[in-house]
Each structure stands twice: as structure tokens, then as C-alpha cells.
VMD Tcl script that builds the backbone (N, CA, C; Angstrom):
set m [mol new atoms 438]
animate dup $m
set s [atomselect $m all]
$s set {name element resname resid chain x y z} {
  {N N MET 1 A 7.968 -18.639 18.038}
  {CA C MET 1 A 9.032 -19.409 18.366}
  {C C MET 1 A 8.429 -20.560 19.115}
  {N N LYS 2 A 7.272 -20.134 19.997}
  {CA C LYS 2 A 6.924 -20.933 20.971}
  {C C LYS 2 A 6.265 -22.274 19.991}
  {N N ASN 3 A 5.441 -21.761 18.902}
  {CA C ASN 3 A 4.955 -22.088 17.450}
  {C C ASN 3 A 5.395 -23.125 17.121}
  {N N VAL 4 A 6.671 -23.231 16.873}
  {CA C VAL 4 A 7.421 -24.315 16.012}
  {C C VAL 4 A 7.764 -25.252 17.284}
  {N N LEU 5 A 8.602 -24.602 18.414}
  {CA C LEU 5 A 9.101 -25.460 19.328}
  {C C LEU 5 A 7.551 -26.800 20.292}
  {N N ILE 6 A 6.431 -26.359 20.017}
  {CA C ILE 6 A 5.180 -27.290 19.968}
  {C C ILE 6 A 5.118 -28.050 18.837}
  {N N LYS 7 A 5.505 -27.470 17.558}
  {CA C LYS 7 A 5.051 -28.223 16.453}
  {C C LYS 7 A 6.560 -29.314 16.447}
  {N N ILE 8 A 7.519 -29.193 16.795}
  {CA C ILE 8 A 8.822 -30.017 16.998}
  {C C ILE 8 A 8.615 -30.861 17.727}
  {N N GLY 9 A 7.754 -30.447 19.191}
  {CA C GLY 9 A 7.548 -31.637 20.120}
  {C C GLY 9 A 6.555 -32.561 19.402}
  {N N ILE 10 A 5.500 -32.081 19.069}
  {CA C ILE 10 A 4.495 -32.680 18.794}
  {C C ILE 10 A 5.055 -33.913 17.651}
  {N N ALA 11 A 5.654 -33.152 16.449}
  {CA C ALA 11 A 6.392 -34.287 15.437}
  {C C ALA 11 A 7.434 -35.064 16.367}
  {N N GLY 12 A 8.242 -35.054 17.127}
  {CA C GLY 12 A 8.727 -36.031 18.093}
  {C C GLY 12 A 8.123 -36.995 18.338}
  {N N ILE 13 A 6.872 -36.741 19.392}
  {CA C ILE 13 A 5.839 -37.969 20.145}
  {C C ILE 13 A 5.616 -38.864 18.679}
  {N N LEU 14 A 5.334 -38.181 17.395}
  {CA C LEU 14 A 4.355 -38.697 16.421}
  {C C LEU 14 A 5.410 -39.524 15.597}
  {N N LEU 15 A 6.767 -39.387 15.873}
  {CA C LEU 15 A 7.567 -39.944 15.228}
  {C C LEU 15 A 7.972 -41.476 15.695}
  {N N VAL 16 A 7.678 -40.963 16.880}
  {CA C VAL 16 A 8.169 -42.354 18.147}
  {C C VAL 16 A 6.987 -43.310 17.842}
  {N N ALA 17 A 5.758 -42.616 18.212}
  {CA C ALA 17 A 4.442 -43.529 17.891}
  {C C ALA 17 A 4.423 -44.118 16.595}
  {N N VAL 18 A 5.117 -43.612 15.296}
  {CA C VAL 18 A 5.010 -44.575 14.370}
  {C C VAL 18 A 6.094 -45.522 14.120}
  {N N CYS 19 A 7.390 -45.668 14.767}
  {CA C CYS 19 A 7.888 -46.545 15.139}
  {C C CYS 19 A 7.927 -47.616 16.117}
  {N N LEU 20 A 7.585 -47.276 17.083}
  {CA C LEU 20 A 7.334 -48.025 17.972}
  {C C LEU 20 A 6.736 -49.927 17.821}
  {N N PRO 21 A 5.598 -49.392 16.828}
  {CA C PRO 21 A 5.156 -50.526 16.504}
  {C C PRO 21 A 5.993 -51.420 15.545}
  {N N LEU 22 A 6.701 -50.752 14.813}
  {CA C LEU 22 A 7.547 -51.432 13.476}
  {C C LEU 22 A 8.560 -51.968 14.634}
  {N N MET 23 A 8.989 -51.589 15.532}
  {CA C MET 23 A 10.352 -52.131 16.472}
  {C C MET 23 A 10.358 -53.407 17.114}
  {N N THR 24 A 10.901 -54.504 17.327}
  {CA C THR 24 A 10.566 -55.972 17.724}
  {C C THR 24 A 11.945 -55.761 19.058}
  {N N SER 25 A 12.472 -54.708 18.739}
  {CA C SER 25 A 14.182 -54.967 20.200}
  {C C SER 25 A 14.462 -53.344 19.865}
  {N N HIS 26 A 14.646 -52.902 21.309}
  {CA C HIS 26 A 15.310 -51.688 21.365}
  {C C HIS 26 A 16.705 -51.922 21.092}
  {N N ALA 27 A 17.198 -52.846 20.862}
  {CA C ALA 27 A 19.038 -52.696 20.206}
  {C C ALA 27 A 18.990 -52.033 19.294}
  {N N ALA 28 A 20.487 -51.346 19.226}
  {CA C ALA 28 A 20.768 -50.661 18.557}
  {C C ALA 28 A 20.777 -50.961 17.053}
  {N N SER 29 A 20.834 -52.418 17.071}
  {CA C SER 29 A 20.952 -53.603 15.754}
  {C C SER 29 A 19.786 -53.441 15.175}
  {N N ALA 30 A 18.564 -53.347 15.659}
  {CA C ALA 30 A 17.211 -53.687 15.355}
  {C C ALA 30 A 16.833 -52.404 14.600}
  {N N GLN 31 A 17.405 -51.214 15.120}
  {CA C GLN 31 A 17.001 -49.896 13.989}
  {C C GLN 31 A 17.228 -50.019 12.758}
  {N N PRO 32 A 16.604 -49.731 11.890}
  {CA C PRO 32 A 16.656 -49.968 10.466}
  {C C PRO 32 A 17.560 -48.777 10.276}
  {N N THR 33 A 18.461 -49.089 8.975}
  {CA C THR 33 A 19.374 -48.141 8.440}
  {C C THR 33 A 18.958 -47.918 7.744}
  {N N MET 34 A 19.475 -46.164 7.454}
  {CA C MET 34 A 19.060 -45.273 6.875}
  {C C MET 34 A 19.951 -44.682 6.168}
  {N N PRO 35 A 19.973 -43.522 5.026}
  {CA C PRO 35 A 20.816 -42.930 4.098}
  {C C PRO 35 A 21.023 -41.791 5.029}
  {N N ALA 36 A 22.636 -41.595 5.708}
  {CA C ALA 36 A 22.880 -40.124 6.265}
  {C C ALA 36 A 22.589 -39.311 5.472}
  {N N GLY 37 A 22.263 -38.176 6.616}
  {CA C GLY 37 A 21.661 -37.052 6.361}
  {C C GLY 37 A 20.503 -36.727 6.158}
  {N N ARG 38 A 19.169 -37.766 6.375}
  {CA C ARG 38 A 17.959 -37.939 5.853}
  {C C ARG 38 A 16.999 -37.082 6.842}
  {N N VAL 39 A 16.724 -36.041 6.012}
  {CA C VAL 39 A 15.732 -34.953 7.470}
  {C C VAL 39 A 14.363 -35.581 6.974}
  {N N PHE 40 A 13.511 -35.027 7.663}
  {CA C PHE 40 A 12.560 -34.786 7.831}
  {C C PHE 40 A 11.653 -33.379 7.847}
  {N N GLU 41 A 10.507 -33.752 7.561}
  {CA C GLU 41 A 9.708 -32.170 7.199}
  {C C GLU 41 A 8.716 -31.992 7.766}
  {N N LEU 42 A 8.006 -31.415 8.722}
  {CA C LEU 42 A 6.868 -31.050 9.192}
  {C C LEU 42 A 6.114 -29.856 8.562}
  {N N ARG 43 A 5.430 -30.246 7.833}
  {CA C ARG 43 A 4.571 -29.224 7.126}
  {C C ARG 43 A 3.047 -29.256 7.722}
  {N N THR 44 A 2.487 -28.079 8.252}
  {CA C THR 44 A 1.168 -27.836 8.540}
  {C C THR 44 A 0.283 -26.583 7.880}
  {N N TYR 45 A -0.650 -27.048 7.159}
  {CA C TYR 45 A -1.688 -26.645 6.244}
  {C C TYR 45 A -2.755 -25.846 6.884}
  {N N THR 46 A -3.204 -25.172 6.899}
  {CA C THR 46 A -4.174 -24.127 7.262}
  {C C THR 46 A -4.744 -23.765 6.262}
  {N N ALA 47 A -6.432 -24.404 6.254}
  {CA C ALA 47 A -7.462 -24.029 4.950}
  {C C ALA 47 A -8.257 -22.794 4.989}
  {N N ASN 48 A -8.498 -22.120 4.200}
  {CA C ASN 48 A -9.502 -21.151 4.004}
  {C C ASN 48 A -10.422 -21.455 4.645}
  {N N PRO 49 A -11.586 -20.721 5.019}
  {CA C PRO 49 A -12.695 -20.766 5.498}
  {C C PRO 49 A -13.338 -21.514 3.984}
  {N N GLY 50 A -14.049 -22.921 4.446}
  {CA C GLY 50 A -15.139 -23.653 3.909}
  {C C GLY 50 A -14.225 -24.410 3.205}
  {N N LYS 51 A -12.760 -24.780 3.036}
  {CA C LYS 51 A -12.327 -25.124 2.043}
  {C C LYS 51 A -11.064 -26.708 2.774}
  {N N PHE 52 A -11.665 -26.848 4.029}
  {CA C PHE 52 A -11.116 -27.988 4.858}
  {C C PHE 52 A -10.875 -29.478 3.827}
  {N N GLU 53 A -12.282 -29.642 3.349}
  {CA C GLU 53 A -12.364 -31.091 2.824}
  {C C GLU 53 A -12.042 -30.780 1.237}
  {N N ALA 54 A -12.318 -29.915 0.798}
  {CA C ALA 54 A -11.313 -29.523 -0.607}
  {C C ALA 54 A -9.597 -30.011 -0.458}
  {N N MET 55 A -9.409 -29.730 0.649}
  {CA C MET 55 A -7.873 -29.627 1.049}
  {C C MET 55 A -7.633 -31.120 1.401}
  {N N LYS 56 A -8.116 -31.671 2.080}
  {CA C LYS 56 A -7.743 -33.310 2.583}
  {C C LYS 56 A -8.039 -34.188 1.193}
  {N N ALA 57 A -9.055 -33.662 0.410}
  {CA C ALA 57 A -9.502 -34.480 -1.265}
  {C C ALA 57 A -8.227 -34.491 -1.900}
  {N N ARG 58 A -7.782 -33.129 -2.063}
  {CA C ARG 58 A -6.853 -33.076 -2.972}
  {C C ARG 58 A -5.122 -33.756 -2.868}
  {N N PHE 59 A -5.197 -33.580 -1.151}
  {CA C PHE 59 A -4.292 -34.621 -0.924}
  {C C PHE 59 A -4.468 -36.236 -1.179}
  {N N GLN 60 A -5.177 -36.690 -0.572}
  {CA C GLN 60 A -5.440 -38.284 -0.949}
  {C C GLN 60 A -5.743 -38.480 -2.176}
  {N N GLN 61 A -6.839 -37.797 -2.871}
  {CA C GLN 61 A -6.553 -37.877 -4.629}
  {C C GLN 61 A -5.237 -37.797 -5.453}
  {N N SER 62 A -4.807 -36.817 -5.244}
  {CA C SER 62 A -3.569 -36.441 -5.946}
  {C C SER 62 A -2.634 -36.333 -5.518}
  {N N ILE 63 A -2.140 -35.400 -4.547}
  {CA C ILE 63 A -1.167 -35.323 -3.836}
  {C C ILE 63 A -0.155 -36.280 -3.737}
  {N N LEU 64 A -0.615 -37.326 -3.475}
  {CA C LEU 64 A -0.018 -38.514 -2.478}
  {C C LEU 64 A 0.731 -39.488 -3.620}
  {N N ALA 65 A 0.543 -39.291 -4.832}
  {CA C ALA 65 A 0.807 -39.677 -6.040}
  {C C ALA 65 A 2.192 -38.969 -6.636}
  {N N LEU 66 A 2.052 -37.782 -6.460}
  {CA C LEU 66 A 2.537 -36.791 -6.854}
  {C C LEU 66 A 4.143 -37.196 -6.130}
  {N N PHE 67 A 4.322 -36.803 -4.155}
  {CA C PHE 67 A 4.366 -37.116 -3.379}
  {C C PHE 67 A 5.754 -38.202 -3.740}
  {N N LYS 68 A 4.697 -39.575 -4.065}
  {CA C LYS 68 A 6.159 -40.731 -4.506}
  {C C LYS 68 A 6.670 -40.075 -5.386}
  {N N LYS 69 A 6.230 -39.905 -6.912}
  {CA C LYS 69 A 6.956 -39.551 -7.741}
  {C C LYS 69 A 7.858 -38.799 -7.967}
  {N N HIS 70 A 7.808 -37.556 -7.108}
  {CA C HIS 70 A 8.846 -36.941 -6.644}
  {C C HIS 70 A 9.883 -37.139 -5.362}
  {N N ASN 71 A 9.605 -38.491 -5.015}
  {CA C ASN 71 A 11.024 -38.970 -4.223}
  {C C ASN 71 A 10.234 -38.571 -2.842}
  {N N MET 72 A 9.612 -37.988 -2.781}
  {CA C MET 72 A 8.838 -37.614 -1.068}
  {C C MET 72 A 8.194 -38.665 -0.493}
  {N N GLU 73 A 8.832 -39.054 0.350}
  {CA C GLU 73 A 8.331 -40.307 1.544}
  {C C GLU 73 A 7.469 -39.555 2.468}
  {N N VAL 74 A 6.027 -40.057 2.454}
  {CA C VAL 74 A 5.052 -39.600 3.555}
  {C C VAL 74 A 5.174 -40.634 4.809}
  {N N VAL 75 A 5.378 -40.179 6.117}
  {CA C VAL 75 A 5.665 -40.676 7.307}
  {C C VAL 75 A 4.224 -40.625 7.657}
  {N N GLY 76 A 3.214 -39.637 7.700}
  {CA C GLY 76 A 1.895 -39.724 8.068}
  {C C GLY 76 A 1.145 -38.328 7.672}
  {N N PHE 77 A 0.292 -38.903 8.101}
  {CA C PHE 77 A -0.938 -37.390 8.015}
  {C C PHE 77 A -1.415 -37.200 9.255}
  {N N TRP 78 A -1.637 -36.380 10.107}
  {CA C TRP 78 A -2.842 -35.910 10.891}
  {C C TRP 78 A -3.596 -34.607 10.871}
  {N N THR 79 A -4.463 -34.532 12.095}
  {CA C THR 79 A -5.264 -33.522 12.408}
  {C C THR 79 A -5.039 -33.264 13.639}
  {N N PRO 80 A -5.451 -31.894 13.850}
  {CA C PRO 80 A -5.263 -31.750 15.685}
  {C C PRO 80 A -6.846 -32.356 15.972}
  {N N SER 81 A -6.634 -32.909 16.989}
  {CA C SER 81 A -7.847 -33.493 17.843}
  {C C SER 81 A -9.103 -32.671 18.385}
  {N N ASP 82 A -8.426 -31.280 18.767}
  {CA C ASP 82 A -9.101 -30.153 19.528}
  {C C ASP 82 A -9.405 -29.213 18.221}
  {N N ALA 83 A -10.379 -28.288 19.104}
  {CA C ALA 83 A -11.234 -27.612 18.123}
  {C C ALA 83 A -10.413 -26.219 18.858}
  {N N PRO 84 A -10.095 -25.024 17.887}
  {CA C PRO 84 A -10.575 -25.100 16.850}
  {C C PRO 84 A -9.810 -25.446 15.358}
  {N N ASN 85 A -8.504 -25.508 15.877}
  {CA C ASN 85 A -7.692 -26.077 14.773}
  {C C ASN 85 A -7.981 -27.413 13.700}
  {N N SER 86 A -8.806 -28.399 14.413}
  {CA C SER 86 A -9.404 -29.479 14.227}
  {C C SER 86 A -10.464 -29.405 12.862}
  {N N ALA 87 A -10.925 -27.993 12.569}
  {CA C ALA 87 A -11.874 -27.868 11.454}
  {C C ALA 87 A -10.884 -27.218 10.419}
  {N N ASN 88 A -9.597 -26.617 10.540}
  {CA C ASN 88 A -9.465 -26.537 9.516}
  {C C ASN 88 A -7.776 -26.645 9.225}
  {N N THR 89 A -7.147 -27.781 9.786}
  {CA C THR 89 A -5.957 -27.748 10.078}
  {C C THR 89 A -5.336 -29.026 9.773}
  {N N LEU 90 A -4.098 -29.280 8.874}
  {CA C LEU 90 A -3.793 -30.613 8.202}
  {C C LEU 90 A -2.428 -30.896 8.771}
  {N N ILE 91 A -1.631 -32.164 9.206}
  {CA C ILE 91 A -0.300 -32.054 9.557}
  {C C ILE 91 A 0.152 -33.012 8.924}
  {N N TYR 92 A 1.353 -33.154 8.060}
  {CA C TYR 92 A 1.694 -34.155 7.831}
  {C C TYR 92 A 3.626 -33.752 8.147}
  {N N ILE 93 A 4.433 -35.552 7.866}
  {CA C ILE 93 A 5.270 -35.286 7.802}
  {C C ILE 93 A 5.943 -36.139 6.883}
  {N N LEU 94 A 6.989 -35.752 6.077}
  {CA C LEU 94 A 7.889 -35.893 4.628}
  {C C LEU 94 A 8.796 -36.734 5.309}
  {N N ALA 95 A 10.139 -37.319 4.410}
  {CA C ALA 95 A 11.180 -37.929 4.988}
  {C C ALA 95 A 11.661 -37.620 3.836}
  {N N HIS 96 A 12.434 -37.307 3.560}
  {CA C HIS 96 A 13.451 -36.897 2.313}
  {C C HIS 96 A 15.138 -37.300 2.745}
  {N N SER 97 A 15.663 -37.976 1.572}
  {CA C SER 97 A 17.467 -38.330 1.901}
  {C C SER 97 A 18.411 -37.321 2.304}
  {N N SER 98 A 17.993 -36.319 2.118}
  {CA C SER 98 A 19.343 -35.264 2.652}
  {C C SER 98 A 18.315 -33.872 2.260}
  {N N ARG 99 A 18.891 -32.391 2.952}
  {CA C ARG 99 A 18.452 -31.550 2.562}
  {C C ARG 99 A 18.263 -30.599 1.219}
  {N N GLU 100 A 19.056 -31.306 0.790}
  {CA C GLU 100 A 19.543 -31.221 -0.920}
  {C C GLU 100 A 18.426 -31.571 -1.577}
  {N N ALA 101 A 18.086 -33.272 -1.539}
  {CA C ALA 101 A 17.677 -33.626 -1.746}
  {C C ALA 101 A 15.767 -33.226 -1.615}
  {N N ALA 102 A 15.908 -32.716 -0.464}
  {CA C ALA 102 A 14.406 -32.270 -0.124}
  {C C ALA 102 A 14.195 -30.558 -1.199}
  {N N ASP 103 A 15.113 -30.484 -1.396}
  {CA C ASP 103 A 15.136 -28.757 -2.183}
  {C C ASP 103 A 14.472 -29.119 -3.596}
  {N N LYS 104 A 15.373 -30.245 -4.310}
  {CA C LYS 104 A 15.363 -31.028 -5.225}
  {C C LYS 104 A 13.861 -31.438 -5.680}
  {N N ASN 105 A 13.349 -32.092 -4.661}
  {CA C ASN 105 A 12.223 -33.054 -4.944}
  {C C ASN 105 A 10.870 -31.558 -4.765}
  {N N TRP 106 A 11.039 -30.758 -3.834}
  {CA C TRP 106 A 9.803 -29.545 -4.051}
  {C C TRP 106 A 10.161 -28.524 -5.135}
  {N N ALA 107 A 11.685 -28.371 -5.798}
  {CA C ALA 107 A 11.758 -27.747 -7.060}
  {C C ALA 107 A 10.562 -28.799 -8.200}
  {N N ALA 108 A 11.102 -29.618 -8.288}
  {CA C ALA 108 A 10.265 -30.440 -9.454}
  {C C ALA 108 A 8.872 -30.368 -9.048}
  {N N PHE 109 A 8.672 -30.929 -8.162}
  {CA C PHE 109 A 7.151 -30.502 -7.673}
  {C C PHE 109 A 6.430 -29.872 -7.997}
  {N N LYS 110 A 6.996 -28.419 -7.971}
  {CA C LYS 110 A 6.199 -27.073 -7.949}
  {C C LYS 110 A 5.800 -26.804 -9.381}
  {N N VAL 111 A 6.906 -27.424 -10.315}
  {CA C VAL 111 A 7.036 -27.476 -11.886}
  {C C VAL 111 A 6.167 -28.595 -12.742}
  {N N ASP 112 A 5.780 -29.104 -11.915}
  {CA C ASP 112 A 5.294 -30.486 -12.572}
  {C C ASP 112 A 3.713 -30.267 -13.324}
  {N N PRO 113 A 4.019 -30.022 -14.404}
  {CA C PRO 113 A 2.439 -29.867 -15.081}
  {C C PRO 113 A 1.300 -30.730 -14.976}
  {N N GLU 114 A 1.301 -31.840 -14.276}
  {CA C GLU 114 A 0.249 -32.482 -13.529}
  {C C GLU 114 A -0.097 -31.658 -12.289}
  {N N LYS 115 A 0.822 -31.597 -11.122}
  {CA C LYS 115 A 0.776 -30.689 -10.190}
  {C C LYS 115 A -0.344 -29.395 -10.549}
  {N N ILE 116 A 0.510 -28.528 -11.791}
  {CA C ILE 116 A -0.278 -27.534 -12.212}
  {C C ILE 116 A -1.413 -27.588 -12.387}
  {N N LYS 117 A -1.773 -28.773 -13.112}
  {CA C LYS 117 A -3.098 -29.018 -13.568}
  {C C LYS 117 A -4.177 -29.101 -12.292}
  {N N ILE 118 A -3.739 -30.203 -11.560}
  {CA C ILE 118 A -4.466 -30.000 -10.191}
  {C C ILE 118 A -4.614 -29.143 -9.508}
  {N N TRP 119 A -3.724 -28.044 -9.557}
  {CA C TRP 119 A -4.197 -26.535 -8.790}
  {C C TRP 119 A -4.869 -26.181 -9.299}
  {N N ALA 120 A -5.081 -25.872 -10.992}
  {CA C ALA 120 A -6.048 -25.235 -11.262}
  {C C ALA 120 A -7.507 -26.293 -11.314}
  {N N GLU 121 A -7.302 -27.342 -11.549}
  {CA C GLU 121 A -8.649 -27.715 -11.386}
  {C C GLU 121 A -9.526 -27.139 -9.738}
  {N N THR 122 A -8.810 -27.790 -9.029}
  {CA C THR 122 A -9.046 -27.217 -7.561}
  {C C THR 122 A -9.354 -26.032 -6.628}
  {N N GLU 123 A -8.623 -25.229 -7.692}
  {CA C GLU 123 A -9.025 -23.896 -7.279}
  {C C GLU 123 A -9.326 -22.900 -8.006}
  {N N LYS 124 A -10.322 -23.609 -8.960}
  {CA C LYS 124 A -11.251 -22.580 -9.989}
  {C C LYS 124 A -11.991 -21.952 -9.225}
  {N N ASP 125 A -12.262 -21.811 -7.646}
  {CA C ASP 125 A -13.468 -21.321 -7.043}
  {C C ASP 125 A -12.700 -20.696 -6.392}
  {N N GLY 126 A -11.524 -20.522 -5.905}
  {CA C GLY 126 A -10.988 -19.618 -5.167}
  {C C GLY 126 A -9.310 -20.765 -4.434}
  {N N PRO 127 A -8.669 -20.200 -3.905}
  {CA C PRO 127 A -7.299 -20.865 -2.847}
  {C C PRO 127 A -7.422 -21.900 -1.912}
  {N N ILE 128 A -7.233 -22.763 -1.820}
  {CA C ILE 128 A -7.336 -23.976 -0.429}
  {C C ILE 128 A -6.785 -23.208 0.761}
  {N N ASN 129 A -5.175 -23.143 0.090}
  {CA C ASN 129 A -4.619 -22.880 1.344}
  {C C ASN 129 A -4.648 -21.409 1.816}
  {N N LEU 130 A -4.610 -21.426 3.239}
  {CA C LEU 130 A -4.617 -19.998 3.651}
  {C C LEU 130 A -3.503 -19.751 4.181}
  {N N LYS 131 A -2.705 -20.805 4.839}
  {CA C LYS 131 A -1.079 -20.651 5.385}
  {C C LYS 131 A -0.765 -21.891 5.098}
  {N N VAL 132 A 0.617 -22.097 5.010}
  {CA C VAL 132 A 1.743 -23.437 4.897}
  {C C VAL 132 A 2.865 -22.609 5.687}
  {N N GLU 133 A 3.296 -23.886 6.432}
  {CA C GLU 133 A 4.143 -23.593 7.467}
  {C C GLU 133 A 5.117 -24.988 7.232}
  {N N SER 134 A 6.008 -25.032 7.110}
  {CA C SER 134 A 7.352 -26.275 7.183}
  {C C SER 134 A 8.485 -25.345 7.793}
  {N N VAL 135 A 8.860 -27.029 8.496}
  {CA C VAL 135 A 10.024 -26.909 9.359}
  {C C VAL 135 A 10.605 -28.581 9.459}
  {N N TYR 136 A 12.125 -27.989 8.684}
  {CA C TYR 136 A 12.970 -29.523 8.696}
  {C C TYR 136 A 13.469 -29.893 10.065}
  {N N MET 137 A 13.663 -30.834 10.150}
  {CA C MET 137 A 14.148 -31.746 11.107}
  {C C MET 137 A 15.223 -32.745 11.161}
  {N N THR 138 A 16.111 -33.271 11.710}
  {CA C THR 138 A 17.172 -33.884 11.827}
  {C C THR 138 A 16.879 -34.760 13.146}
  {N N SER 139 A 17.007 -36.165 13.177}
  {CA C SER 139 A 17.069 -37.527 14.056}
  {C C SER 139 A 17.970 -37.093 14.977}
  {N N LEU 140 A 17.935 -37.093 16.726}
  {CA C LEU 140 A 19.000 -36.955 17.303}
  {C C LEU 140 A 19.264 -38.565 17.170}
  {N N PRO 141 A 20.579 -38.567 17.919}
  {CA C PRO 141 A 21.075 -39.790 18.232}
  {C C PRO 141 A 20.383 -41.190 18.536}
  {N N TRP 142 A 19.289 -40.875 19.850}
  {CA C TRP 142 A 18.878 -41.658 20.291}
  {C C TRP 142 A 17.165 -42.353 19.526}
  {N N SER 143 A 17.004 -41.236 18.735}
  {CA C SER 143 A 15.850 -41.061 18.065}
  {C C SER 143 A 15.346 -42.809 17.645}
  {N N LEU 144 A 14.108 -43.238 17.595}
  {CA C LEU 144 A 13.658 -44.488 16.889}
  {C C LEU 144 A 13.476 -44.717 15.363}
  {N N ILE 145 A 13.357 -43.082 15.122}
  {CA C ILE 145 A 13.414 -43.278 13.815}
  {C C ILE 145 A 14.558 -42.328 12.996}
  {N N LYS 146 A 15.261 -42.629 12.421}
  {CA C LYS 146 A 16.248 -42.144 11.458}
  {C C LYS 146 A 16.090 -41.853 9.920}
}
mol reanalyze $m
mol bondsrecalc $m
mol representation Tube
mol addrep $m
């Protein structure tokens, strides 16, 4: 539970950091209009030993295009600054138009023939991911990003 709360706190800080440079005014009218029900997904990946570079390469070279294809908006990617997690942990946030859309997007992603081919190629020497965690989040009324 503590780990989840820490991740939610980090996600909140990261979301504010992403939005502040984009905003020219703190007035409510300056905030972008987003679809009702929009949700964010905080995902944390831990790589198997020796697989972190392969994990990052797979995202950069292949997965980003698949996310776009399946209507998953990338908010950003990060790695922890401090060891030991800096050596094997990737964190990113996706935006979906709704929770239902997120479920639909992931279902289509999982059976995409291109995704299946990429996994087969990149995991021929063993699985890259040791652990994957996902937390869905909704913006609070005073959030700078919605």
C-alpha cells in the first residue's frame, strides 16, 4: 500500500511538472479542455537482470508507435534517479479517454500481430520484464492536467 501511495504521489508531481511549462495562466479558462472521464495510467516496469537496455530499446524503437496506433497517449517516461532502481526500473504515464477506452486499447494492443512479432524477436533470449505494475488515476478538480 505504501508503495502505491508513493507512486501516486510521484505521478502527481510529474504531472504538475509536465503541465506547468505549457500553461501561460493559472486561470481556469487557460486549462485545456479534455474529454470527460479521461484517466491516466501509471505503469512501472522492472527489468530482468541484464535486460534493462533491451527494455528501453523496445519501448523507444517499437512500442511508442504501437501505443499511438492503439490510442494510448504517452505523457512521459522516466527512470528513478537513485540506485538500485535506476538500474532496472522504467516508469511511464499514459492517458486514455476513459477507463473503458483503456481496457479496449490494451486488449487490442495485446493481440496486435506486430506487437506479438516484436515480443518474439526481443525475447528470444528470455523475458525482458520481471514485473509490471499499473495504477489508474483520475485528476482532482484542482489538478493542472485533466
